[in-house]
N, C-alpha and C positions, 0 to 999 in steps of 0.2 A: 413806504414808511412816512408818516406825517411828522414834520419837523417844525420847530418854532423859528423865529427870525435869527436866532443864534446858531441854527443848524442842529439843535439838540432834539432828540426824539420826544414828542409830546406823550406824557405818561398819564394823561387824564382821558376821560371818555369823549373829549373833543376829537380824539384820534379813533377812527373806525376800527383799526386793528386792536386797540385796547378793548373796545366794546365787544368784539368777537371773542377775545380771550375770556372776558367775564361771562359771556353767554355759554361758551364751551365748558367752562368750569361749572356753571350752573346746571348744564345738562347732566354732567356727571353727578353732582350733588343731588339733584332731583331723582335721578334714576336709582342712586344708592339708597336714598331715604325710602323710596317705594319698596325696595328689597328688604330693608331692615324692618319696616312696618309689617310686611308679609310674614316675616320670621318671628315677630313679637307676639307669640301665642302663649297660651297656658303651658307652663313648664319650661319655657325657654330661659336659659341662663343669661343673665345680664352681661357677664363677661364675654360670652360667645357672641352676643349681638354687637357689642362694641368692637370686638376683633373682626367680625364680619364686615361691619361698616368701613373700617379703616382699610381692610384688604381690598374691598370693592372700589374704594376711591383710588388707591394706588394702581389697581388694574385698569381703572377707567382712564386715568390721565396718561399712563405710559404709552398708549397707542396714539396720542395726539402730539403734533409738532415733533415727529420723530427725526426730522432732518437736523433740528437744532439740538445737538447733544448737550449743550451747556445751559439750556433753559431749565429753570426751576419749575418743578411740577410735583404735586403731592397733596398731602392733607393740610388744609387750612385751619381746620378745627377737628380734633379727634372725636370720634363718636362717643357720646355720653348718653346714658339712659338713666334718668332720674325719676324715681317712682314715688307717687303719693305726696308725702310731706317734704321729700327731698327736693330742693329748689333747682339745683343745677350742678354740673361738673362731675357727676358720678360716673366713673369709668374704672372699675376695680382691676386689681392685678390678680394673677393666679395665686400668688402667695398671701393675699389678704383673706381674712375671714369672710369678707363680703364677696369674695370670688365665687362662692357657691350659690349666691342669691339667685332666685328664679322668679319670673313673672307668674302671676296667677290671674284667673278671670276676675274682672272687676277692678284690677289695678289701673291707676291713672299714670301712664308712662309718657314722659317727655323725652323725645329723641332729638338730639342736636348733632350736626356734623357739617363738614365743609371741605370743598376741594379748591385748589388754587393752581393757576397756570401762569407762569412768568411773573409770579407775585401778585396776581389779581385774583382775589378770593370771592367765592360765592358760598355763603354760609346759610343754612336753613335749619329750622327746628319746628317740630309739630308735637301735638299731644293727642294720644289715643287712649281709649278705654279698652283694655285687653278683653277680647271675646265679644265686643259689641258688633252689631251688624244691623241691617235694615229690619231683620226679624227680631233682633234683641237690641232695640235702640237705647241710648243713654237718656235717662230722665232725672228729674229731681235736682238735687244740689249740684251734682257733677255736670248736668246739662246746662244749668245756669252759669257755672264757672267757665265751661268751654265756650259757650255763646258769648259771654262777656269778653274773654280773651280774644276770640276771633274777631268780634266787632271792633275791639280796641285796635287790633292790628290793621283792620281795613280802614279805620278812621285815620290812623297814623300815616298810612300810605297816601291819603288825600290831603293831609296837612303839611307833609314834608315837601314843600315846593319852593322854588326860588322866590325870595322876598318875604316869606313867612318865617316865624321864629320858633325856637325849640320849646319855650315855656307854654305856648298855646297847645302844643302836642301833649305835654305833661298834664296840664289841667283837664283837657278833654278826655284823656285816657282814664283819669281818676273818676270823672263824671260817669263814664260808661260803667266802670267797675262798681260804683255805688248803686247804679240803676239795677244791678243784679245782686245787690247785697254782698259784694265782694270788695277786695282792695287790691290795687296794684302794689307790687312788692317794693318796699321802701329802698331807695338809693340805687336800684339797678339801672345800669347805663346802656344806652345805645350810642354807637359811635359813627362818625364819618370814617370811611375807609379810603386808603390810598394804596399805591403799589407797595407791597411788603409791609403793610401796616394796617391791621384791622382795628386799631384803637387810635384814630386820628384826633385832631384838636377839638373839633366840634362834637358836642355831646347832647344827648337828651336823657334827662333823669326821670325816673318814676317815683311818684309819691314822696318827694323830699321832706325830711324833717326840717325844723327851723334852722339848724346849723347848715344843713345842705342847701337850703334856699339862699342863705347869705353867701355861701361859697360858689353857688352855681352862676355861670356866666350866661347872659342872654345872647344868643347868636342867631343870625339869619342864615337860612339855607341858600346855596348858590347854584347856578347852572354848571353842569359838568362835574358835579359832586356825586359821590357814591356813599350810601349809608347801609349799615347793618341794623335793622330795626328789631330789637329784642323786647317782646311784650311778655311780662310775667304777672299773672293775676292769682290771688290767693282767696280761699274761702275764710281764712283766718284774718289776723290783724295786719298781715303783710310785713311782719318784722323778722327779717332774716337773722339767723345766728349760725356760727360755724358748726358743722357736724363733727362728730367724733371719727367719721370715716377718713381714711388716709387720703391726703391730697396726692393725686397722681398726674394731674395736668399742669404743665408749666410752660413758660415762654421766655426765651433768651432776651436779655436786656442789652443796652449799650455800655453798661458798667464794666470797668476793667479791674481785675484783682489777680494777683499771683497766688493761685491755690497751693496749699501746703501739702495736702494729702494726694498721693499718687492716684488712687482710685478716682478721686474727684477730678483730677486733671484729665484722666482718660475719658470719663463720662462727659465732661464739658467739651472736650474736643469732638466727641461723637455728636453731641447736641449741635455744635456750631456747623459741622459739616453736613448733617442730615436735615435739619429743620429750619435753619436760618432764623428769621424773626417770627415764625408762626408757632402757635401753641402745639404742644406734643404731649403724648402720654408716655410715662416711664415704660409701659409695655412695649413701646416701639424701639427701645434700646436693645442692643445685642445681648446684654447680660442683665436680667432683671434684678438679681441680687446686688450686683455692683451699682446698678442705677439707683436703687434704694439707698445705698450707702453714700454714693458720691453726690447725690443731689442735695444732701443736707448742707454740706459746706458751700455749695454753689448758691443755695437759697440764703444762707446766713450772710453771705457777702454780696447779696443783691445781683448776682450774675444772672439769675432767673427770677421771674415773677410767678408766684403760685396762683393757680386757679382753684381756690379752696372749695370744698363741698359745703354748700349752705342748706339749711333746712328751716322749716316752720315748726310749730308745735305738732307733735304726733297726733293724728286725727284730723289735721287740716289737709287741704289739697291745693296744689299749685298747677296751673296750666301755663304753657309757654308756646308762643308762635314767633318765629324769627324769619324775617325776609331780608334779602339783599336787593336794594333798589338803585337804579341809575337815574339821575336827574338830567336827562338829555335836553338838547335844545328843542326837541319835538315833544317833550312831555316826560312824565315819570314812567319808567319801565321797571316792572317787577320781574326779575329774572328767575327767582326761585318759586317753588310751589309747595305749600304746606300740606297739600292733599286733604284739606279739611272737607268733610262730607256732612253737609247740613241735614241730609235725610236721616243720618244716624243719631243726631243730637236734637232732642226735643225739649226745649225749655218753654215754660209757660210765661216767662217774663219777657219784656220787650223794652226797647228804647222809647221813652216818653218825650224826651227833649226834641222839639221840632227842628232846631238848627242841626243837631247831630243826625236826625233822621234824613233831613234834606241832603246833608253832606254824604251820607252813606248811599243815597240814591244816584250820586254822580259816578262817573267812570274814571279810572286812572289811566285808561288807554290813551295813546296819542291820537290826536285828531288828524285825519288825512288832510294834507295841504294840496293846493292847486299844483298843477304840473310845472312849477317853477324850476325845481331841481329834481330830476328823476332819480338821481343817486340818493338824495335825502329821503325820498319817498320809499325807495327800495329798502334802505336801512331801517326805516321806521317800521315797515311791515315785518321785516325779518326779526326785529327786536320784539314786536308785539306777539309774534308766534311763540316765542320762548316763555312769555309771561303767563302766569296762571290766569284763567278766566275769572273775572270779577263780576259781582252782581251789578 
């Protein structure tokens, strides 16, 4: 176990044990994402896809670190499947009217999920067109959108490096979006991640309005930091608004309050014991009816933060790619895999900016070092094996 000078366990990726936990969580997330994608076919119910993802995550982590009975393991972000103009956080309950919604061929489906081991989270999201294949490729406006989102994600991976700053990422992502006549979604945030915290202090904002520009802090990225990079691109104006769909995803806060209603107290106790500081869906609570009732008082008094469902105008489409990356001393390691298939997506547009094109031609993989430290070289190779292949 790696310790600092005070004899305390190092909880950053400077500790190889922490890197391993991130990688193992990512392996679960990547495997589950693949299974959910395979199940996201014409006629598949969104509720069942979300339930499948969450179950597979729980099944995947429970066989890891079995000797440590007290180690936290589970869902770092509940499975959400947001379709077409719905931007994010759609994970319906059986009792909701939306619980019967099903995918159909041609739908643009965003799938987001994540696993955590000992508080170290690996979150991933991708976007697919239901029914698309090499024989039936995506073309036209949806192809432009998917290509823009994918390339924006790839550029972000290359710009998030120690010494560079967050606003360069923001500006470059919007440039790419505009190259494909799309927009990054206003105000959406990517965060630095730490143990038991997927929304750390450092942030990257997409397409900020004037007020958000004034409020946003310019920060530099640092070595041994971890980031969840959430790229959301729209065919519309990129102006999110809250959907009428029920909010079902929440996260416990550090606020304290003595709840008055018995049901609320029961629900909050279960939340505290089962989910810690990670987002959860009401579907994961023992009694869905009580959960719907009890969460109201919890949210009213800020004991939980809601992850509201957001949408664009009906008829617009949004694509999402989310990667978890580690800024190690050996370079940037992408531990998640969005499973993007460029052979299925055929856009006629391309990046014209020479600087962005040059940036995309570089690799994010760690460069092999001379045999100074064999241990470092082994760790670097192991980390690179987990990462998605990049162009």
